[in-house]
PDB file of N, CA, C and O in Angstrom, chain B, residues numbered from 101:
ATOM      1  N   MET B 101     174.810  66.623 108.484  1.00  0.00           N
ATOM      2  CA  MET B 101     174.414  67.357 107.265  1.00  0.00           C
ATOM      3  C   MET B 101     174.063  68.813 107.559  1.00  0.00           C
ATOM      4  O   MET B 101     173.151  69.051 108.351  1.00  0.00           O
ATOM      5  N   LYS B 102     174.697  69.742 106.999  1.00  0.00           N
ATOM      6  CA  LYS B 102     174.556  71.151 107.203  1.00  0.00           C
ATOM      7  C   LYS B 102     173.289  71.632 106.232  1.00  0.00           C
ATOM      8  O   LYS B 102     173.153  71.355 105.041  1.00  0.00           O
ATOM      9  N   ARG B 103     172.500  72.338 106.973  1.00  0.00           N
ATOM     10  CA  ARG B 103     171.343  72.880 106.131  1.00  0.00           C
ATOM     11  C   ARG B 103     171.651  74.318 105.573  1.00  0.00           C
ATOM     12  O   ARG B 103     172.315  75.142 106.202  1.00  0.00           O
ATOM     13  N   SER B 104     171.122  74.534 104.372  1.00  0.00           N
ATOM     14  CA  SER B 104     171.417  75.787 103.779  1.00  0.00           C
ATOM     15  C   SER B 104     170.581  76.827 104.403  1.00  0.00           C
ATOM     16  O   SER B 104     169.400  76.608 104.674  1.00  0.00           O
ATOM     17  N   THR B 105     171.161  77.955 104.638  1.00  0.00           N
ATOM     18  CA  THR B 105     170.484  79.264 105.212  1.00  0.00           C
ATOM     19  C   THR B 105     169.678  79.962 104.178  1.00  0.00           C
ATOM     20  O   THR B 105     168.805  80.767 104.502  1.00  0.00           O
ATOM     21  N   ARG B 106     169.954  79.669 102.918  1.00  0.00           N
ATOM     22  CA  ARG B 106     169.216  80.405 101.816  1.00  0.00           C
ATOM     23  C   ARG B 106     167.917  79.755 101.659  1.00  0.00           C
ATOM     24  O   ARG B 106     167.794  78.533 101.737  1.00  0.00           O
ATOM     25  N   THR B 107     166.897  80.596 101.427  1.00  0.00           N
ATOM     26  CA  THR B 107     165.550  80.015 101.203  1.00  0.00           C
ATOM     27  C   THR B 107     165.237  80.274  99.669  1.00  0.00           C
ATOM     28  O   THR B 107     165.585  81.331  99.143  1.00  0.00           O
ATOM     29  N   SER B 108     164.614  79.346  99.011  1.00  0.00           N
ATOM     30  CA  SER B 108     164.364  79.510  97.600  1.00  0.00           C
ATOM     31  C   SER B 108     163.069  80.525  97.685  1.00  0.00           C
ATOM     32  O   SER B 108     162.189  80.469  98.543  1.00  0.00           O
ATOM     33  N   ARG B 109     163.149  81.407  96.663  1.00  0.00           N
ATOM     34  CA  ARG B 109     161.972  82.321  96.412  1.00  0.00           C
ATOM     35  C   ARG B 109     161.442  82.054  95.040  1.00  0.00           C
ATOM     36  O   ARG B 109     162.178  82.020  94.054  1.00  0.00           O
ATOM     37  N   ARG B 110     160.159  81.867  94.997  1.00  0.00           N
ATOM     38  CA  ARG B 110     159.450  81.757  93.677  1.00  0.00           C
ATOM     39  C   ARG B 110     159.116  83.065  93.175  1.00  0.00           C
ATOM     40  O   ARG B 110     158.867  83.985  93.954  1.00  0.00           O
ATOM     41  N   LYS B 111     159.092  83.225  91.784  1.00  0.00           N
ATOM     42  CA  LYS B 111     158.769  84.500  91.342  1.00  0.00           C
ATOM     43  C   LYS B 111     157.249  84.685  91.421  1.00  0.00           C
ATOM     44  O   LYS B 111     156.490  83.717  91.378  1.00  0.00           O
ATOM     45  N   ALA B 112     156.818  85.962  91.538  1.00  0.00           N
ATOM     46  CA  ALA B 112     155.342  86.366  91.597  1.00  0.00           C
ATOM     47  C   ALA B 112     154.718  85.864  90.245  1.00  0.00           C
ATOM     48  O   ALA B 112     155.290  85.960  89.159  1.00  0.00           O
ATOM     49  N   LYS B 113     153.560  85.356  90.431  1.00  0.00           N
ATOM     50  CA  LYS B 113     152.720  84.997  89.251  1.00  0.00           C
ATOM     51  C   LYS B 113     152.094  86.217  88.728  1.00  0.00           C
ATOM     52  O   LYS B 113     151.847  87.117  89.531  1.00  0.00           O
ATOM     53  N   PRO B 114     151.811  86.363  87.516  1.00  0.00           N
ATOM     54  CA  PRO B 114     151.061  87.547  87.066  1.00  0.00           C
ATOM     55  C   PRO B 114     149.745  87.623  87.637  1.00  0.00           C
ATOM     56  O   PRO B 114     149.052  86.608  87.698  1.00  0.00           O
ATOM     57  N   GLY B 115     149.324  88.771  88.075  1.00  0.00           N
ATOM     58  CA  GLY B 115     148.091  88.986  88.766  1.00  0.00           C
ATOM     59  C   GLY B 115     147.934  88.593  90.169  1.00  0.00           C
ATOM     60  O   GLY B 115     146.813  88.440  90.655  1.00  0.00           O
ATOM     61  N   SER B 116     149.132  88.404  90.916  1.00  0.00           N
ATOM     62  CA  SER B 116     149.073  88.153  92.236  1.00  0.00           C
ATOM     63  C   SER B 116     150.089  89.007  92.967  1.00  0.00           C
ATOM     64  O   SER B 116     150.985  89.561  92.331  1.00  0.00           O
ATOM     65  N   ALA B 117     149.986  89.127  94.214  1.00  0.00           N
ATOM     66  CA  ALA B 117     150.958  90.060  95.018  1.00  0.00           C
ATOM     67  C   ALA B 117     152.167  89.215  95.492  1.00  0.00           C
ATOM     68  O   ALA B 117     153.060  89.721  96.171  1.00  0.00           O
ATOM     69  N   GLY B 118     152.172  87.961  95.130  1.00  0.00           N
ATOM     70  CA  GLY B 118     153.345  87.122  95.573  1.00  0.00           C
ATOM     71  C   GLY B 118     153.174  85.731  95.004  1.00  0.00           C
ATOM     72  O   GLY B 118     152.240  85.384  94.282  1.00  0.00           O
ATOM     73  N   PRO B 119     154.155  84.992  95.399  1.00  0.00           N
ATOM     74  CA  PRO B 119     154.205  83.599  94.833  1.00  0.00           C
ATOM     75  C   PRO B 119     152.997  82.740  95.236  1.00  0.00           C
ATOM     76  O   PRO B 119     153.001  82.139  96.310  1.00  0.00           O
ATOM     77  N   ARG B 120     151.976  82.678  94.391  1.00  0.00           N
ATOM     78  CA  ARG B 120     150.891  81.872  94.652  1.00  0.00           C
ATOM     79  C   ARG B 120     150.503  80.969  93.683  1.00  0.00           C
ATOM     80  O   ARG B 120     151.140  80.982  92.629  1.00  0.00           O
ATOM     81  N   SER B 121     149.532  80.133  93.825  1.00  0.00           N
ATOM     82  CA  SER B 121     149.035  79.249  92.786  1.00  0.00           C
ATOM     83  C   SER B 121     148.337  80.088  91.745  1.00  0.00           C
ATOM     84  O   SER B 121     148.034  81.249  92.023  1.00  0.00           O
ATOM     85  N   THR B 122     148.064  79.574  90.569  1.00  0.00           N
ATOM     86  CA  THR B 122     147.178  80.237  89.549  1.00  0.00           C
ATOM     87  C   THR B 122     145.921  79.461  89.306  1.00  0.00           C
ATOM     88  O   THR B 122     145.368  79.432  88.207  1.00  0.00           O
ATOM     89  N   GLY B 123     145.485  78.827  90.382  1.00  0.00           N
ATOM     90  CA  GLY B 123     144.255  78.031  90.339  1.00  0.00           C
ATOM     91  C   GLY B 123     143.057  78.874  90.247  1.00  0.00           C
ATOM     92  O   GLY B 123     143.163  80.095  90.366  1.00  0.00           O
ATOM     93  N   ARG B 124     141.902  78.295  90.040  1.00  0.00           N
ATOM     94  CA  ARG B 124     140.652  78.906  89.942  1.00  0.00           C
ATOM     95  C   ARG B 124     140.351  79.961  90.892  1.00  0.00           C
ATOM     96  O   ARG B 124     139.956  81.078  90.559  1.00  0.00           O
ATOM     97  N   LEU B 125     140.575  79.525  92.244  1.00  0.00           N
ATOM     98  CA  LEU B 125     140.220  80.258  93.429  1.00  0.00           C
ATOM     99  C   LEU B 125     141.057  81.541  93.396  1.00  0.00           C
ATOM    100  O   LEU B 125     140.549  82.647  93.576  1.00  0.00           O
ATOM    101  N   GLN B 126     142.332  81.354  93.165  1.00  0.00           N
ATOM    102  CA  GLN B 126     143.237  82.511  93.177  1.00  0.00           C
ATOM    103  C   GLN B 126     142.831  83.511  92.130  1.00  0.00           C
ATOM    104  O   GLN B 126     142.782  84.712  92.393  1.00  0.00           O
ATOM    105  N   ARG B 127     142.531  83.009  90.913  1.00  0.00           N
ATOM    106  CA  ARG B 127     142.035  83.950  89.862  1.00  0.00           C
ATOM    107  C   ARG B 127     140.863  84.674  90.264  1.00  0.00           C
ATOM    108  O   ARG B 127     140.764  85.859  89.946  1.00  0.00           O
ATOM    109  N   ALA B 128     139.839  84.022  91.019  1.00  0.00           N
ATOM    110  CA  ALA B 128     138.622  84.616  91.436  1.00  0.00           C
ATOM    111  C   ALA B 128     138.931  85.732  92.514  1.00  0.00           C
ATOM    112  O   ALA B 128     138.336  86.809  92.476  1.00  0.00           O
ATOM    113  N   ILE B 129     139.850  85.450  93.447  1.00  0.00           N
ATOM    114  CA  ILE B 129     140.314  86.409  94.463  1.00  0.00           C
ATOM    115  C   ILE B 129     140.948  87.620  93.771  1.00  0.00           C
ATOM    116  O   ILE B 129     140.619  88.760  94.100  1.00  0.00           O
ATOM    117  N   ASP B 130     141.802  87.397  92.873  1.00  0.00           N
ATOM    118  CA  ASP B 130     142.491  88.399  92.120  1.00  0.00           C
ATOM    119  C   ASP B 130     141.497  89.341  91.499  1.00  0.00           C
ATOM    120  O   ASP B 130     141.679  90.556  91.564  1.00  0.00           O
ATOM    121  N   GLU B 131     140.384  88.783  90.859  1.00  0.00           N
ATOM    122  CA  GLU B 131     139.416  89.465  90.105  1.00  0.00           C
ATOM    123  C   GLU B 131     138.647  90.427  91.126  1.00  0.00           C
ATOM    124  O   GLU B 131     138.351  91.581  90.815  1.00  0.00           O
ATOM    125  N   VAL B 132     138.365  89.895  92.293  1.00  0.00           N
ATOM    126  CA  VAL B 132     137.634  90.710  93.200  1.00  0.00           C
ATOM    127  C   VAL B 132     138.508  91.804  93.819  1.00  0.00           C
ATOM    128  O   VAL B 132     138.019  92.904  94.077  1.00  0.00           O
ATOM    129  N   VAL B 133     139.699  91.543  94.043  1.00  0.00           N
ATOM    130  CA  VAL B 133     140.581  92.534  94.554  1.00  0.00           C
ATOM    131  C   VAL B 133     140.784  93.635  93.538  1.00  0.00           C
ATOM    132  O   VAL B 133     140.764  94.816  93.885  1.00  0.00           O
ATOM    133  N   ARG B 134     141.004  93.211  92.126  1.00  0.00           N
ATOM    134  CA  ARG B 134     141.065  94.175  91.100  1.00  0.00           C
ATOM    135  C   ARG B 134     139.824  95.143  91.167  1.00  0.00           C
ATOM    136  O   ARG B 134     139.985  96.363  91.217  1.00  0.00           O
ATOM    137  N   ARG B 135     138.638  94.581  91.167  1.00  0.00           N
ATOM    138  CA  ARG B 135     137.444  95.334  91.145  1.00  0.00           C
ATOM    139  C   ARG B 135     137.338  96.356  92.233  1.00  0.00           C
ATOM    140  O   ARG B 135     136.830  97.456  92.014  1.00  0.00           O
ATOM    141  N   GLU B 136     137.835  95.991  93.466  1.00  0.00           N
ATOM    142  CA  GLU B 136     137.756  96.741  94.705  1.00  0.00           C
ATOM    143  C   GLU B 136     138.742  97.892  94.537  1.00  0.00           C
ATOM    144  O   GLU B 136     138.405  99.025  94.881  1.00  0.00           O
ATOM    145  N   ILE B 137     139.978  97.643  94.010  1.00  0.00           N
ATOM    146  CA  ILE B 137     141.042  98.571  93.784  1.00  0.00           C
ATOM    147  C   ILE B 137     140.626  99.587  92.879  1.00  0.00           C
ATOM    148  O   ILE B 137     140.802 100.778  93.137  1.00  0.00           O
ATOM    149  N   GLU B 138     140.050  99.160  91.762  1.00  0.00           N
ATOM    150  CA  GLU B 138     139.676 100.079  90.638  1.00  0.00           C
ATOM    151  C   GLU B 138     138.577 100.958  91.161  1.00  0.00           C
ATOM    152  O   GLU B 138     138.603 102.161  90.899  1.00  0.00           O
ATOM    153  N   ALA B 139     137.551 100.403  91.931  1.00  0.00           N
ATOM    154  CA  ALA B 139     136.510 101.223  92.460  1.00  0.00           C
ATOM    155  C   ALA B 139     137.110 102.312  93.374  1.00  0.00           C
ATOM    156  O   ALA B 139     136.732 103.479  93.266  1.00  0.00           O
ATOM    157  N   ALA B 140     137.995 101.959  94.228  1.00  0.00           N
ATOM    158  CA  ALA B 140     138.636 102.945  95.129  1.00  0.00           C
ATOM    159  C   ALA B 140     139.431 104.004  94.387  1.00  0.00           C
ATOM    160  O   ALA B 140     139.382 105.182  94.741  1.00  0.00           O
ATOM    161  N   LEU B 141     140.133 103.610  93.400  1.00  0.00           N
ATOM    162  CA  LEU B 141     140.772 104.537  92.616  1.00  0.00           C
ATOM    163  C   LEU B 141     139.904 105.579  91.846  1.00  0.00           C
ATOM    164  O   LEU B 141     140.201 106.769  91.737  1.00  0.00           O
ATOM    165  N   ARG B 142     138.762 104.967  91.310  1.00  0.00           N
ATOM    166  CA  ARG B 142     137.820 105.885  90.659  1.00  0.00           C
ATOM    167  C   ARG B 142     137.168 106.959  91.677  1.00  0.00           C
ATOM    168  O   ARG B 142     137.052 108.152  91.397  1.00  0.00           O
ATOM    169  N   GLU B 143     136.795 106.426  92.792  1.00  0.00           N
ATOM    170  CA  GLU B 143     136.223 107.284  93.884  1.00  0.00           C
ATOM    171  C   GLU B 143     137.170 108.310  94.343  1.00  0.00           C
ATOM    172  O   GLU B 143     136.713 109.379  94.746  1.00  0.00           O
ATOM    173  N   ASN B 144     138.576 108.084  94.327  1.00  0.00           N
ATOM    174  CA  ASN B 144     139.431 109.076  94.854  1.00  0.00           C
ATOM    175  C   ASN B 144     140.305 109.667  93.745  1.00  0.00           C
ATOM    176  O   ASN B 144     141.402 110.162  94.004  1.00  0.00           O
ATOM    177  N   GLY B 145     139.797 109.607  92.489  1.00  0.00           N
ATOM    178  CA  GLY B 145     140.453 110.342  91.424  1.00  0.00           C
ATOM    179  C   GLY B 145     141.934 109.873  91.050  1.00  0.00           C
ATOM    180  O   GLY B 145     142.761 110.597  90.495  1.00  0.00           O
ATOM    181  N   GLY B 146     142.123 108.649  91.410  1.00  0.00           N
ATOM    182  CA  GLY B 146     143.430 107.991  91.102  1.00  0.00           C
ATOM    183  C   GLY B 146     144.570 108.252  92.184  1.00  0.00           C
ATOM    184  O   GLY B 146     145.758 107.975  92.022  1.00  0.00           O
ATOM    185  N   ASN B 147     144.019 108.814  93.279  1.00  0.00           N
ATOM    186  CA  ASN B 147     144.969 109.143  94.450  1.00  0.00           C
ATOM    187  C   ASN B 147     145.072 107.888  95.213  1.00  0.00           C
ATOM    188  O   ASN B 147     144.128 107.412  95.843  1.00  0.00           O
ATOM    189  N   VAL B 148     146.379 107.308  95.132  1.00  0.00           N
ATOM    190  CA  VAL B 148     146.774 106.065  95.717  1.00  0.00           C
ATOM    191  C   VAL B 148     146.746 106.105  97.294  1.00  0.00           C
ATOM    192  O   VAL B 148     146.385 105.114  97.930  1.00  0.00           O
ATOM    193  N   ALA B 149     147.114 107.209  97.871  1.00  0.00           N
ATOM    194  CA  ALA B 149     147.137 107.254  99.357  1.00  0.00           C
ATOM    195  C   ALA B 149     145.670 107.255  99.876  1.00  0.00           C
ATOM    196  O   ALA B 149     145.322 106.484 100.771  1.00  0.00           O
ATOM    197  N   ALA B 150     144.864 108.093  99.321  1.00  0.00           N
ATOM    198  CA  ALA B 150     143.417 108.028  99.729  1.00  0.00           C
ATOM    199  C   ALA B 150     142.744 106.748  99.456  1.00  0.00           C
ATOM    200  O   ALA B 150     141.954 106.248 100.257  1.00  0.00           O
ATOM    201  N   SER B 151     143.079 106.179  98.247  1.00  0.00           N
ATOM    202  CA  SER B 151     142.414 104.787  97.971  1.00  0.00           C
ATOM    203  C   SER B 151     143.010 103.733  98.958  1.00  0.00           C
ATOM    204  O   SER B 151     142.283 102.831  99.375  1.00  0.00           O
ATOM    205  N   ALA B 152     144.213 103.819  99.311  1.00  0.00           N
ATOM    206  CA  ALA B 152     144.652 102.850 100.291  1.00  0.00           C
ATOM    207  C   ALA B 152     143.983 103.008 101.711  1.00  0.00           C
ATOM    208  O   ALA B 152     143.697 102.011 102.374  1.00  0.00           O
ATOM    209  N   ARG B 153     143.747 104.257 102.145  1.00  0.00           N
ATOM    210  CA  ARG B 153     143.008 104.508 103.359  1.00  0.00           C
ATOM    211  C   ARG B 153     141.543 103.992 103.218  1.00  0.00           C
ATOM    212  O   ARG B 153     140.983 103.412 104.148  1.00  0.00           O
ATOM    213  N   ALA B 154     140.952 104.228 102.020  1.00  0.00           N
ATOM    214  CA  ALA B 154     139.658 103.665 101.904  1.00  0.00           C
ATOM    215  C   ALA B 154     139.515 102.132 101.878  1.00  0.00           C
ATOM    216  O   ALA B 154     138.494 101.573 102.280  1.00  0.00           O
ATOM    217  N   LEU B 155     140.550 101.499 101.402  1.00  0.00           N
ATOM    218  CA  LEU B 155     140.557  99.991 101.397  1.00  0.00           C
ATOM    219  C   LEU B 155     141.179  99.431 102.672  1.00  0.00           C
ATOM    220  O   LEU B 155     141.198  98.213 102.846  1.00  0.00           O
ATOM    221  N   GLY B 156     141.668 100.240 103.536  1.00  0.00           N
ATOM    222  CA  GLY B 156     142.141  99.782 104.865  1.00  0.00           C
ATOM    223  C   GLY B 156     143.571  99.066 104.750  1.00  0.00           C
ATOM    224  O   GLY B 156     143.872  98.135 105.497  1.00  0.00           O
ATOM    225  N   VAL B 157     144.379  99.534 103.822  1.00  0.00           N
ATOM    226  CA  VAL B 157     145.709  98.924 103.684  1.00  0.00           C
ATOM    227  C   VAL B 157     146.647 100.094 103.516  1.00  0.00           C
ATOM    228  O   VAL B 157     146.249 101.224 103.232  1.00  0.00           O
ATOM    229  N   THR B 158     147.979  99.754 103.716  1.00  0.00           N
ATOM    230  CA  THR B 158     148.986 100.813 103.598  1.00  0.00           C
ATOM    231  C   THR B 158     149.190 101.077 102.172  1.00  0.00           C
ATOM    232  O   THR B 158     148.953 100.265 101.278  1.00  0.00           O
ATOM    233  N   GLU B 159     149.710 102.438 101.993  1.00  0.00           N
ATOM    234  CA  GLU B 159     149.958 102.817 100.593  1.00  0.00           C
ATOM    235  C   GLU B 159     150.929 101.857  99.919  1.00  0.00           C
ATOM    236  O   GLU B 159     150.731 101.508  98.755  1.00  0.00           O
ATOM    237  N   MET B 160     151.999 101.411 100.635  1.00  0.00           N
ATOM    238  CA  MET B 160     153.007 100.590 100.040  1.00  0.00           C
ATOM    239  C   MET B 160     152.318  99.210  99.560  1.00  0.00           C
ATOM    240  O   MET B 160     152.574  98.713  98.463  1.00  0.00           O
ATOM    241  N   ALA B 161     151.497  98.691 100.408  1.00  0.00           N
ATOM    242  CA  ALA B 161     150.854  97.452 100.032  1.00  0.00           C
ATOM    243  C   ALA B 161     150.047  97.639  98.776  1.00  0.00           C
ATOM    244  O   ALA B 161     150.097  96.818  97.860  1.00  0.00           O
ATOM    245  N   LEU B 162     149.259  98.785  98.735  1.00  0.00           N
ATOM    246  CA  LEU B 162     148.413  99.018  97.546  1.00  0.00           C
ATOM    247  C   LEU B 162     149.353  99.173  96.282  1.00  0.00           C
ATOM    248  O   LEU B 162     149.050  98.587  95.242  1.00  0.00           O
ATOM    249  N   ARG B 163     150.454  99.933  96.357  1.00  0.00           N
ATOM    250  CA  ARG B 163     151.294 100.060  95.262  1.00  0.00           C
ATOM    251  C   ARG B 163     151.889  98.759  94.794  1.00  0.00           C
ATOM    252  O   ARG B 163     152.101  98.582  93.594  1.00  0.00           O
ATOM    253  N   LYS B 164     152.162  97.856  95.683  1.00  0.00           N
ATOM    254  CA  LYS B 164     152.659  96.619  95.307  1.00  0.00           C
ATOM    255  C   LYS B 164     151.575  95.837  94.572  1.00  0.00           C
ATOM    256  O   LYS B 164     151.847  95.177  93.570  1.00  0.00           O
ATOM    257  N   ARG B 165     150.405  95.913  95.053  1.00  0.00           N
ATOM    258  CA  ARG B 165     149.236  95.136  94.351  1.00  0.00           C
ATOM    259  C   ARG B 165     149.028  95.836  93.010  1.00  0.00           C
ATOM    260  O   ARG B 165     148.793  95.148  92.017  1.00  0.00           O
ATOM    261  N   LEU B 166     149.096  97.102  92.929  1.00  0.00           N
ATOM    262  CA  LEU B 166     148.912  97.838  91.665  1.00  0.00           C
ATOM    263  C   LEU B 166     149.838  97.259  90.620  1.00  0.00           C
ATOM    264  O   LEU B 166     149.425  96.867  89.529  1.00  0.00           O
ATOM    265  N   ARG B 167     151.172  97.217  91.014  1.00  0.00           N
ATOM    266  CA  ARG B 167     152.143  96.656  90.052  1.00  0.00           C
ATOM    267  C   ARG B 167     151.966  95.227  89.688  1.00  0.00           C
ATOM    268  O   ARG B 167     152.201  94.847  88.541  1.00  0.00           O
ATOM    269  N   SER B 168     151.541  94.384  90.667  1.00  0.00           N
ATOM    270  CA  SER B 168     151.326  93.008  90.352  1.00  0.00           C
ATOM    271  C   SER B 168     150.094  92.783  89.380  1.00  0.00           C
ATOM    272  O   SER B 168     150.130  91.888  88.537  1.00  0.00           O
ATOM    273  N   LEU B 169     149.104  93.545  89.511  1.00  0.00           N
ATOM    274  CA  LEU B 169     147.904  93.481  88.732  1.00  0.00           C
ATOM    275  C   LEU B 169     147.997  94.296  87.431  1.00  0.00           C
ATOM    276  O   LEU B 169     147.071  94.288  86.619  1.00  0.00           O
ATOM    277  N   GLY B 170     149.134  95.004  87.243  1.00  0.00           N
ATOM    278  CA  GLY B 170     149.293  95.876  86.145  1.00  0.00           C
ATOM    279  C   GLY B 170     148.240  97.000  86.037  1.00  0.00           C
ATOM    280  O   GLY B 170     147.699  97.254  84.961  1.00  0.00           O
ATOM    281  N   ILE B 171     147.967  97.655  87.158  1.00  0.00           N
ATOM    282  CA  ILE B 171     146.931  98.704  87.177  1.00  0.00           C
ATOM    283  C   ILE B 171     147.688 100.083  87.270  1.00  0.00           C
ATOM    284  O   ILE B 171     148.565 100.300  88.106  1.00  0.00           O
ATOM    285  N   ASP B 172     147.264 100.985  86.336  1.00  0.00           N
ATOM    286  CA  ASP B 172     147.978 102.263  86.401  1.00  0.00           C
ATOM    287  C   ASP B 172     146.995 103.335  87.057  1.00  0.00           C
ATOM    288  O   ASP B 172     145.962 103.687  86.487  1.00  0.00           O
ATOM    289  N   PRO B 173     147.375 103.802  88.234  1.00  0.00           N
ATOM    290  CA  PRO B 173     146.426 104.706  88.863  1.00  0.00           C
ATOM    291  C   PRO B 173     146.284 106.063  88.215  1.00  0.00           C
ATOM    292  O   PRO B 173     145.346 106.805  88.506  1.00  0.00           O
ATOM    293  N   ASN B 174     147.166 106.371  87.383  1.00  0.00           N
ATOM    294  CA  ASN B 174     147.025 107.666  86.562  1.00  0.00           C
ATOM    295  C   ASN B 174     145.917 107.541  85.589  1.00  0.00           C
ATOM    296  O   ASN B 174     145.375 108.554  85.146  1.00  0.00           O
ATOM    297  N   SER B 175     145.563 106.394  85.246  1.00  0.00           N
ATOM    298  CA  SER B 175     144.343 106.321  84.256  1.00  0.00           C
ATOM    299  C   SER B 175     143.039 106.461  84.891  1.00  0.00           C
ATOM    300  O   SER B 175     142.020 106.310  84.217  1.00  0.00           O
ATOM    301  N   TYR B 176     142.985 106.755  86.217  1.00  0.00           N
ATOM    302  CA  TYR B 176     141.766 106.999  86.909  1.00  0.00           C
ATOM    303  C   TYR B 176     141.747 108.501  87.340  1.00  0.00           C
ATOM    304  O   TYR B 176     140.891 108.857  88.151  1.00  0.00           O
ATOM    305  N   ARG B 177     142.582 109.337  86.875  1.00  0.00           N
ATOM    306  CA  ARG B 177     142.588 110.784  87.105  1.00  0.00           C
ATOM    307  C   ARG B 177     141.750 111.581  86.160  1.00  0.00           C
ATOM    308  O   ARG B 177     141.689 112.805  86.272  1.00  0.00           O
TER     309      ARG B 177
END
């Protein structure tokens, strides 16, 4: 029997950075992440690069998380 080389990909759930459960723990984690990101954006005047440095993540990772959480960095300028 031949195995398929394609892997199935689940769509990202709203509020998460990837395909995860939407259980109580994940919602709590997403809320903490949202608060930390919003605080960093406020402290850095909406500057994503500076916020990423403050959070210890790459700018690309932060931008991905901003999209998944529906956060507009321009609203912190």
